[in-house]
C-alpha positions as CSV (number, residue, x, y, z in Angstrom):
1,M,0.0,0.0,0.0
2,Q,1.3,3.4,-0.9
3,L,1.0,6.4,1.5
4,I,-0.3,9.6,0.0
5,P,1.5,12.7,1.3
6,V,-0.9,15.0,3.1
7,G,1.4,18.0,3.4
8,E,0.1,20.3,6.1
9,A,-3.4,18.8,6.2
10,E,-2.6,17.5,9.7
11,Q,-1.5,20.9,10.9
12,P,-4.2,23.1,12.4
13,R,-4.6,26.5,10.7
14,N,-3.9,28.3,13.9
15,R,-1.7,26.8,16.6
16,F,-3.3,29.0,19.2
17,P,-6.5,27.9,21.0
18,P,-9.7,29.8,20.4
19,V,-10.3,32.7,22.8
20,Y,-13.8,33.1,24.3
21,V,-15.4,35.5,26.7
22,G,-18.5,33.5,27.8
23,D,-20.0,32.4,24.5
24,T,-18.4,35.2,22.5
25,L,-15.5,34.1,20.3
26,I,-12.7,36.7,19.9
27,P,-11.9,36.3,16.2
28,E,-8.3,35.3,15.4
29,D,-8.1,38.2,12.9
30,D,-8.8,40.7,15.7
31,I,-6.1,39.1,17.8
32,A,-3.7,39.2,14.9
33,R,-4.4,42.9,14.3
34,E,-4.0,43.7,18.0
35,M,-0.6,41.9,18.1
36,Q,1.1,45.0,16.5
37,H,0.6,46.8,19.9
38,H,2.3,44.0,21.8
39,P,5.9,43.5,20.6
40,A,7.5,40.5,22.0
41,A,10.5,38.2,21.4
42,E,8.2,35.2,20.6
43,L,5.0,35.1,18.5
44,A,3.2,33.2,21.2
45,E,3.9,35.9,23.8
46,A,2.6,38.7,21.5
47,W,-0.5,36.5,20.7
48,H,-1.2,36.0,24.4
49,H,-0.9,39.7,25.3
50,A,-3.1,40.7,22.4
51,A,-5.7,38.1,23.3
52,V,-5.7,39.2,27.0
53,S,-6.2,42.8,25.9
54,L,-9.2,41.9,23.7
55,V,-10.7,39.8,26.5
56,I,-10.4,42.8,28.9
57,R,-11.9,45.0,26.3
58,E,-14.9,42.7,25.9
59,L,-15.4,42.5,29.6
60,L,-15.3,46.3,29.9
61,L,-17.8,46.7,27.1
62,R,-20.1,44.2,28.8
63,Q,-19.9,46.0,32.1
64,A,-20.5,49.4,30.4
65,T,-23.6,47.9,28.8
66,L,-24.8,46.6,32.2
67,L,-24.3,50.1,33.6
68,R,-26.0,51.6,30.6
69,L,-22.9,53.7,30.0
70,D,-23.4,53.2,26.2
71,D,-26.5,55.5,26.4
72,I,-24.4,58.5,27.6
73,A,-22.5,59.2,24.4
């Protein structure tokens, strides 16, 4: 039997886990764009800091909604 090369089919598209706040997925494209604001020696470190920043942003937006602060502006 001959093995058929699969190339990178076994490799996941993104080696980082998905990031959720509750049921809300933080899109990987958003995290990638945020990475420019978090320079680091390693890609994983920049990804982590960017993801944490976006999680905090989402939590703050949710709290602002609960406090009805979005109605002020």
